[in-house]
C-alpha positions as CSV (number, residue, x, y, z in Angstrom):
1,M,0.0,0.0,0.0
2,R,1.2,3.5,-0.8
3,Q,0.2,6.9,0.3
4,A,0.2,10.5,-1.0
5,Q,-0.6,13.8,0.7
6,Q,-0.9,17.4,-0.3
7,K,-2.3,20.6,1.3
8,I,-4.2,22.9,-0.9
9,S,-5.3,26.5,-0.3
10,I,-8.8,27.6,-1.2
11,A,-9.5,31.4,-1.4
12,T,-13.0,32.2,-0.5
13,G,-14.9,35.4,-1.2
14,G,-16.9,35.1,2.0
15,R,-19.9,32.8,2.7
16,G,-20.6,30.2,0.1
17,L,-19.7,26.9,-1.4
18,F,-16.4,26.7,-3.3
19,E,-15.9,23.7,-5.5
20,F,-12.5,22.1,-5.7
21,T,-13.2,18.7,-7.4
22,R,-10.8,19.5,-10.1
23,E,-7.9,20.1,-7.7
24,A,-8.7,16.8,-5.9
25,R,-8.8,14.9,-9.2
26,D,-5.5,16.5,-10.2
27,F,-3.9,15.5,-6.9
28,L,-5.1,11.9,-7.3
29,R,-3.8,11.6,-10.9
30,A,-0.4,13.0,-9.9
31,S,-0.2,10.4,-7.0
32,G,-0.1,7.5,-9.4
33,L,-2.5,5.5,-7.2
34,S,-5.2,3.6,-9.0
35,L,-7.3,1.9,-6.3
36,G,-8.0,3.1,-2.8
37,Q,-9.6,5.9,-0.8
38,M,-9.0,9.7,-0.5
39,T,-9.6,11.5,2.7
40,V,-10.3,15.2,2.4
41,F,-9.8,17.2,5.7
42,C,-10.7,20.8,6.4
43,R,-8.3,22.4,9.0
44,H,-10.8,25.1,10.2
45,T,-13.6,25.4,12.8
46,S,-15.7,27.9,10.8
47,A,-15.6,26.1,7.4
48,S,-16.5,22.6,6.5
49,L,-16.8,20.2,3.6
50,L,-19.6,18.9,1.5
51,I,-20.2,16.6,-1.4
52,Q,-23.1,18.2,-3.2
53,E,-24.7,18.7,-6.6
54,N,-22.6,20.7,-9.0
55,A,-25.0,21.1,-11.9
56,D,-27.5,23.7,-10.6
57,P,-26.1,26.6,-8.6
58,S,-29.5,27.2,-6.9
59,V,-28.7,24.1,-4.8
60,C,-25.9,26.0,-3.2
61,D,-28.1,29.1,-2.7
62,D,-30.8,27.0,-1.0
63,L,-28.2,25.4,1.3
64,L,-27.0,28.9,2.4
65,A,-30.6,30.0,3.0
66,F,-31.3,26.8,5.0
67,Y,-28.2,27.4,7.3
68,D,-29.2,31.0,7.7
69,R,-32.5,29.8,9.2
70,I,-31.1,27.2,11.6
71,A,-28.1,29.2,12.7
72,P,-29.0,32.9,12.3
73,E,-26.6,35.7,12.8
74,G,-27.1,38.6,15.2
75,R,-25.7,40.3,18.3
76,G,-26.9,39.0,21.6
77,L,-28.0,35.6,20.2
78,Y,-24.8,33.8,21.5
79,R,-22.3,34.3,24.2
80,H,-19.3,33.7,21.8
81,E,-19.2,36.9,19.8
82,N,-15.4,37.5,19.9
83,E,-15.0,37.9,16.1
84,G,-18.4,39.4,15.2
85,P,-22.0,38.4,14.7
86,D,-21.1,35.7,12.2
87,D,-18.6,34.0,14.4
88,M,-20.8,31.6,16.5
89,P,-23.2,30.9,13.7
90,A,-20.2,29.8,11.6
91,H,-19.2,27.4,14.3
92,L,-22.7,26.0,14.6
93,R,-22.9,25.5,10.8
94,S,-19.5,23.8,10.9
95,A,-20.7,21.5,13.7
96,L,-23.6,20.4,11.5
97,T,-21.4,19.6,8.4
98,P,-18.3,17.4,8.1
99,A,-14.7,18.4,8.6
100,S,-13.6,15.3,6.6
101,L,-14.8,13.2,3.7
102,T,-13.7,9.8,2.5
103,I,-14.1,9.2,-1.3
104,P,-13.2,5.8,-2.9
105,F,-11.3,5.8,-6.2
106,A,-10.7,3.2,-8.9
107,D,-8.6,3.3,-12.1
108,G,-7.1,6.5,-10.8
109,E,-10.5,8.3,-10.8
110,L,-12.7,9.5,-7.9
111,L,-15.9,7.5,-7.8
112,L,-18.1,10.5,-7.5
113,G,-21.6,10.4,-9.0
114,S,-22.4,12.3,-12.2
115,W,-23.6,15.5,-10.5
116,Q,-21.4,15.3,-7.3
117,G,-18.7,17.9,-6.6
118,I,-16.5,18.4,-3.6
119,Y,-17.0,21.8,-1.9
120,L,-15.4,23.8,0.9
121,F,-18.3,25.4,2.7
122,E,-17.2,28.8,4.0
123,H,-19.4,29.9,6.9
124,R,-17.8,33.4,7.6
125,R,-18.8,36.6,5.7
126,A,-15.2,37.8,5.2
127,A,-12.9,36.3,2.6
128,H,-10.5,33.7,3.9
129,K,-7.7,31.5,2.7
130,R,-8.6,28.0,3.8
131,E,-6.4,25.0,4.0
132,V,-7.6,21.5,3.0
133,V,-5.5,18.3,3.3
134,L,-5.9,15.6,0.6
135,H,-4.6,12.2,1.6
136,A,-4.8,9.2,-0.7
137,T,-4.1,5.6,0.4
138,G,-4.1,2.7,-2.0
139,E,-2.3,0.8,-4.7
C-alpha cells in the first residue's frame, strides 16, 4: 500500500460553497495511485466540507438559506461573539457539516456520481484562505 498527501489552499470570497473537485482529481492523478480511498480534511472550525450537486447553482443558494434559518446571525444571540456576529453561527454550521470526507477511487479516478462535486463550505462573511488536506491511500 502507498500513500500520498498534499495541502491545498482555497481562497473564499466570504460565505458560500467553493468547488475544488478538479484540484482533488489532479492530486489523485499525480499520485499515481489507482485503487483506494482519498480523505479530504478541512483544517478550520468555521468552514467545512460537502459533497453536493454541482450542476445547478441554486442548490448552493438554497443550502446557504437553510443554514441562515437554523443558525441565524445577530448580536446577543450567542455568548461567543469574539469575532463578530457571524462567528458563532459559523461554528454552529461547521458543527452540522463534516470536517472530513472519504471518497473511494478506482482506475485513478474518484468514484463521485455524475452530479457530485467536492466543496469547501465557507461559513464566515469575510474572505479567507482555507487549507484542505488531501490524503490518498491505495495501490
